[in-house]
C-alpha positions in Angstrom: -20.1 90.8 -41.4 -17.2 91.6 -43.7 -16.8 90.6 -47.3 -14.2 88.0 -46.4 -16.6 86.3 -43.9 -19.4 86.3 -46.3 -16.9 84.5 -48.9 -16.0 82.0 -46.2 -19.7 81.4 -45.5 -20.8 80.9 -49.1 -17.7 78.7 -49.9 -18.5 76.5 -47.0 -22.0 76.0 -48.0 -20.8 75.5 -51.7 -18.5 72.6 -50.5 -21.3 71.0 -48.6 -23.7 71.6 -51.5 -21.3 70.0 -53.9 -21.5 66.8 -52.2 -25.3 66.9 -51.8 -25.7 67.4 -55.6 -23.4 64.4 -56.4 -25.1 62.1 -54.2 -28.6 63.5 -55.4 -27.5 63.1 -59.0 -26.8 59.3 -58.5 -30.3 58.8 -56.6 -32.0 60.9 -59.2 -30.7 59.1 -62.1 -32.0 55.8 -60.2 -35.5 57.1 -59.6 -36.1 59.2 -62.7 -35.0 56.3 -65.1 -36.2 53.3 -63.1 -38.6 54.2 -60.5 -35.9 52.6 -58.1 -36.0 55.0 -54.8 -32.9 53.6 -53.5 -33.0 54.2 -49.7 -29.6 52.4 -49.6 -27.9 54.9 -51.8 -26.1 56.7 -48.9 -24.6 53.3 -47.4 -22.7 53.0 -50.6 -21.3 56.5 -50.2 -20.0 55.1 -46.8 -18.5 51.9 -48.6 -16.7 54.4 -51.2 -15.4 56.4 -47.8 -14.0 53.3 -46.0 -12.5 51.7 -49.1 -10.6 55.0 -49.6 -9.5 55.1 -45.9 -8.5 51.5 -46.1 -6.4 51.8 -49.2 -4.7 55.1 -47.8 -4.2 53.9 -44.3 -3.0 50.3 -45.0 -1.7 50.8 -48.5 -0.4 54.2 -49.0 -2.7 54.7 -52.0 -3.3 58.4 -52.6 -7.1 59.2 -52.4 -7.0 61.1 -55.5 -6.2 57.8 -57.3 -9.1 56.1 -55.4 -11.5 58.6 -56.8 -11.7 56.6 -60.2 -11.1 53.4 -58.4 -14.2 54.2 -56.1 -16.4 54.8 -59.1 -15.4 51.9 -61.0 -15.8 49.5 -58.0 -19.2 50.8 -56.9 -20.2 50.9 -60.4 -19.4 47.4 -60.8 -21.1 46.7 -57.5 -24.3 48.5 -58.8 -24.4 46.1 -61.7 -24.3 43.3 -59.7 -27.0 44.4 -57.2 -29.1 45.4 -60.1 -28.8 41.9 -61.6 -29.3 40.1 -58.3 -32.3 42.2 -57.2 -34.1 44.7 -59.2 -33.9 43.1 -62.6 -36.0 40.1 -61.1 -38.5 42.6 -59.6 -39.0 44.2 -62.9 -39.9 40.9 -64.5 -42.1 39.7 -61.7 -44.1 42.9 -60.7 -47.3 43.2 -62.5 -47.1 47.2 -62.8 -45.1 50.2 -61.9 -46.6 51.0 -58.5 -46.0 47.2 -57.0 -42.6 47.5 -58.6 -41.8 51.0 -56.8 -43.3 49.3 -53.5 -41.1 46.0 -53.8 -38.1 48.1 -54.8 -38.4 50.4 -51.8 -38.5 47.3 -49.7 -35.5 45.8 -51.2 -33.4 48.9 -50.7 -34.4 49.1 -47.1 -33.1 45.6 -46.8 -29.9 46.7 -48.7 -29.5 49.6 -46.3 -29.2 47.5 -43.0 -27.2 44.8 -44.7 -24.5 47.1 -46.1 -24.2 49.1 -42.9 -24.1 45.8 -40.7 -21.6 44.5 -43.0 -19.5 47.6 -42.6 -19.5 47.7 -38.9 -18.5 44.0 -38.9 -15.4 44.6 -41.3 -14.3 48.2 -40.2 -15.9 48.3 -36.5 -18.1 51.2 -35.5 -15.1 53.7 -34.6 -14.7 57.0 -36.2 -11.9 56.9 -39.1 -10.0 59.5 -40.8 -6.7 60.6 -42.3 -4.8 63.7 -43.0 -4.8 64.9 -46.7 -3.9 68.2 -48.3 -4.9 70.1 -45.0 -2.8 73.1 -45.7 -4.7 76.5 -46.0 -5.1 78.2 -49.5 -5.8 82.0 -49.2 -8.5 83.4 -51.7 -9.6 86.9 -51.5 -8.2 87.5 -48.0 -10.1 84.2 -46.7 -8.3 80.9 -45.8 -9.7 77.4 -47.2 -8.4 73.9 -46.5 -7.1 72.7 -49.7 -9.0 69.3 -49.4 -12.1 71.0 -49.3 -11.5 73.1 -52.3 -10.5 69.8 -54.1 -13.9 68.2 -52.7 -15.9 71.0 -54.3 -13.7 71.0 -57.7 -14.3 67.4 -58.2 -17.9 67.1 -57.1 -18.6 69.9 -59.8 -16.6 68.2 -62.4 -18.3 64.8 -61.9 -21.6 66.5 -61.8 -21.1 68.6 -64.9 -19.7 65.6 -66.7 -22.8 63.5 -66.2 -25.1 66.4 -67.2 -23.2 67.0 -70.3 -23.2 63.2 -71.3 -27.1 62.9 -70.6 -27.5 66.1 -72.9 -25.0 65.7 -75.7 -24.5 61.9 -76.3 -26.6 59.1 -77.7 -26.5 57.2 -74.5 -27.8 60.3 -72.9 -30.8 60.9 -75.2 -31.7 57.2 -74.7 -31.8 57.8 -70.9 -33.8 61.1 -71.3 -36.3 59.3 -73.6 -36.8 56.6 -71.2 -37.3 59.1 -68.3 -40.0 60.9 -70.6 -42.0 58.0 -72.0 -40.7 54.4 -71.2 -42.9 52.7 -73.6 -42.2 55.3 -76.5 -38.6 54.9 -75.9 -39.0 50.9 -76.1 -41.0 51.5 -79.4 -38.1 53.1 -81.0 -35.7 50.6 -80.2 -34.0 51.7 -77.1 -32.7 48.5 -75.1 -33.7 48.8 -71.4 -32.4 45.6 -70.6 -28.8 47.2 -71.0 -29.5 50.8 -70.0 -31.0 50.2 -66.8 -28.2 48.5 -65.0 -25.8 50.7 -66.6 -27.7 53.9 -65.2 -27.9 52.1 -61.8 -24.3 51.3 -61.8 -23.3 54.8 -62.7 -25.7 56.2 -59.9 -23.7 53.9 -57.3 -20.3 54.9 -58.9 -21.4 58.5 -58.0 -22.2 57.7 -54.4 -18.6 55.9 -54.2 -16.8 59.1 -55.4 -18.9 61.4 -52.9 -17.6 59.0 -50.1 -14.2 59.0 -51.6 -14.3 62.9 -51.3 -15.7 63.1 -48.0 -13.1 61.0 -46.7 -10.5 63.3 -47.6 -11.9 66.2 -45.5 -14.2 64.5 -42.8 -13.9 61.6 -40.3 -16.2 58.7 -41.4 -18.3 55.9 -39.5 -20.7 52.9 -40.7 -23.7 55.2 -39.9 -22.6 58.2 -42.0 -24.6 57.2 -45.2 -28.4 57.6 -44.1 -28.1 61.3 -43.4 -26.9 61.9 -47.1 -29.9 59.7 -48.5 -32.3 61.8 -46.7 -30.5 65.1 -47.8 -30.5 63.8 -51.4 -34.1 63.1 -51.5 -34.6 66.9 -50.2 -32.5 67.9 -52.9 -34.4 66.0 -55.6 -37.5 67.5 -54.4 -36.2 70.9 -54.6 -34.7 70.5 -58.2 -37.5 67.9 -59.4 -37.7 64.3 -59.8 -35.7 63.4 -63.0 -34.1 66.9 -63.3 -30.4 66.5 -63.5 -29.6 70.2 -63.6 -32.1 70.7 -61.2 -30.5 68.3 -58.7 -27.3 70.0 -59.2 -28.6 73.6 -58.4 -30.7 72.4 -55.7 -27.9 70.6 -53.9 -25.5 73.9 -54.3 -28.6 76.0 -53.1 -29.5 73.7 -50.1 -25.7 73.7 -48.8 -25.8 77.6 -49.0 -29.1 78.0 -47.0 -27.8 75.6 -44.6 -24.6 77.6 -44.1 -26.2 80.8 -43.7 -29.0 79.6 -41.5 -26.9 77.9 -39.2 -24.7 81.1 -39.0 -27.9 83.2 -38.1 -29.4 80.6 -35.8 -28.0 77.5 -34.1 -26.1 74.5 -35.9 -28.2 72.2 -34.2 -31.2 73.5 -36.1 -29.7 72.3 -39.5 -32.0 69.4 -39.9 -35.0 71.5 -39.0 -34.0 73.9 -41.7 -33.7 71.4 -44.4 -37.0 69.7 -43.3 -38.7 72.9 -43.4 -37.4 73.6 -46.9 -38.5 70.1 -47.8 -41.9 70.6 -46.5 -42.5 74.2 -48.0 -41.3 72.9 -51.8 -43.7 69.9 -51.4 -46.6 72.2 -50.6 -45.7 75.1 -52.9 -44.2 73.5 -56.0 -44.6 69.6 -55.7 -42.8 69.3 -59.3 -39.7 70.7 -57.9 -38.5 74.6 -58.2 -36.7 74.0 -61.5 -39.0 71.6 -63.3 -41.2 73.4 -66.1 -44.9 72.4 -65.8 
């Protein structure tokens, strides 16, 4: 392969990996902080994609404008969902194990509820629109401008979340709760406010991911579930609760998939991803980027 071909291959993997990382960060935030394994996470990515498509096709609203709008709407929806479902589970579950099991069942219900609602409202057909499809030449290789924008914005949102968690007082409270919920409460951290806020931010990130995906690919009501599964693989690679690990793991998985499909067969993409998933669970169950 020529240098240009390698550049295109790696860039393609990074573009896909950027979305993987963004989705995984939101899910990791929810599970690492609240032990909510939100299986419905990808369905809210789908909602963000359809909201962007609807705004662009019906109202002529720029998809770029829909990036912050999708984040805000899905974050608000996340606050409502947490208040209606998970806050009550927190109060009625006698221990963490039972809360996790009940939360998982609720998330399964939400997955089917949101998916069927989307099919009812938007139908089951593939949807899409043209946005920034002109090619951009970099290093002798051509890339679609919308895919480069997807990579840039997904990395920007991912980096912003990591910086907030590391450098701000809010982030210190989140990290304290991840490390020791009891100790964090003893020093006065208000979980009643922090939990719904972080759940909402997690769904907001999924909305941004869906908005970005709608700029480059066709969308459908069934598009969310594969991204949830991939996010779980990425979190396993990076380590549950590790935000930097989720970012690196997402980018790494995207590149591995791109290279693997180039040398094998595109139909083996899922087999490659699940093989990595199983191997990491057996070799480093705490994740590749988590310290012992």
